[in-house]
C-alpha positions in Angstrom: -12.7 17.4 0.5 -12.0 15.9 -3.0 -11.8 12.3 -3.6 -8.2 12.8 -5.7 -6.6 14.1 -2.7 -6.8 9.9 -1.7 -5.1 7.1 -2.8 -4.0 3.4 -2.6 -0.7 2.5 -2.8 -0.1 -1.1 -3.9 2.6 -3.6 -3.4 3.3 -7.5 -3.3 5.6 -9.3 -0.8 6.2 -13.0 -1.3 5.5 -14.3 2.6 2.5 -13.6 4.1 3.5 -12.8 8.1 5.9 -10.6 6.4 2.7 -8.5 4.7 1.1 -8.9 7.8 3.8 -7.3 10.0 4.2 -4.4 7.1 0.6 -3.7 7.4 0.6 -3.1 11.0 3.1 -1.2 10.8 1.7 1.0 8.3 -1.2 1.4 10.1 0.5 2.0 13.5 2.4 4.6 12.2 -0.8 6.3 10.5 0.9 6.2 6.8 -2.5 4.5 5.8 -5.9 4.3 7.5 -6.5 0.8 6.0 -4.4 -2.2 4.8 -6.5 -4.9 2.8 -3.8 -8.2 2.0 -5.2 -10.9 -0.1 -2.9 -14.3 -1.8 -2.5 -13.4 -5.4 -0.9 -15.3 -8.1 1.7 -13.2 -10.0 3.3 -14.2 -13.2 5.7 -11.6 -14.7 8.9 -11.2 -16.4 12.4 -11.5 -14.1 15.7 -11.3 -16.3 14.9 -12.5 -19.3 12.7 -15.7 -17.8 8.6 -15.7 -17.5 8.5 -16.6 -13.4 5.4 -17.2 -11.4 4.7 -16.8 -7.7 2.4 -16.5 -5.2 2.2 -13.6 -3.5 0.3 -11.7 -0.7 -1.6 -7.9 -2.1 -1.2 -5.3 -0.1 -3.3 -2.2 -0.5 -3.3 0.6 1.5 -5.9 3.6 1.5 -3.9 7.0 2.2 -4.0 10.6 1.2 -1.8 12.2 -1.7 -0.1 14.0 1.4 1.1 10.8 3.2 1.7 8.6 0.1 5.4 10.0 -0.3 6.5 9.2 3.0 4.4 5.7 2.9 6.7 5.0 -0.4 9.5 6.0 1.1 9.2 3.9 3.9 8.3 0.8 2.1 11.1 1.1 -0.1 13.5 0.9 3.0 12.1 -2.4 4.6 11.1 -4.4 1.1 12.6 -7.2 0.7 12.4 -7.4 -3.2 15.3 -5.6 -5.1 12.8 -4.1 -7.6 9.4 -4.0 -5.4 5.7 -3.5 -7.0 4.7 0.3 -5.6 1.9 1.8 -7.6 0.2 4.7 -6.4 -3.5 4.8 -8.1 -5.8 8.0 -7.4 -9.3 7.2 -6.3 -11.0 9.7 -8.6 -14.4 8.9 -6.7 -16.0 7.4 -3.2 -18.2 8.0 0.2 -17.3 11.1 2.0 -17.6 9.6 5.1 -15.2 6.8 3.6 -12.7 9.6 2.6 -13.3 11.5 5.6 -12.3 8.6 7.7 -8.8 8.1 5.7 -8.3 11.8 6.2 -8.7 11.5 10.0 -7.0 8.3 10.7 -3.5 9.7 8.2 -3.0 12.3 10.6 0.4 12.6 11.6 0.7 11.5 15.6 1.1 15.0 17.8 
């Protein structure tokens, strides 16, 4: 299995509890094998004004094949008007870990 078959989908959210709920549901539905969350401080432009906000970063490890479904699922539930959704290919990694991602993201039967 080539490592480019795997990706990390990242997004930020303004409420830790909502991020935790999203992470739990993403994993429950096997849209990702793992979702890590961590607090971040974001500085960005919004409507011509520089803003700073405390957010929670979610990083979902999944397959490229499942990433489109995860993106659509997240866009339908994300509270932001313009959510950050960035998909980054995994260019290398432990074969055991990548195999685990593949197994854990197989759609439920």
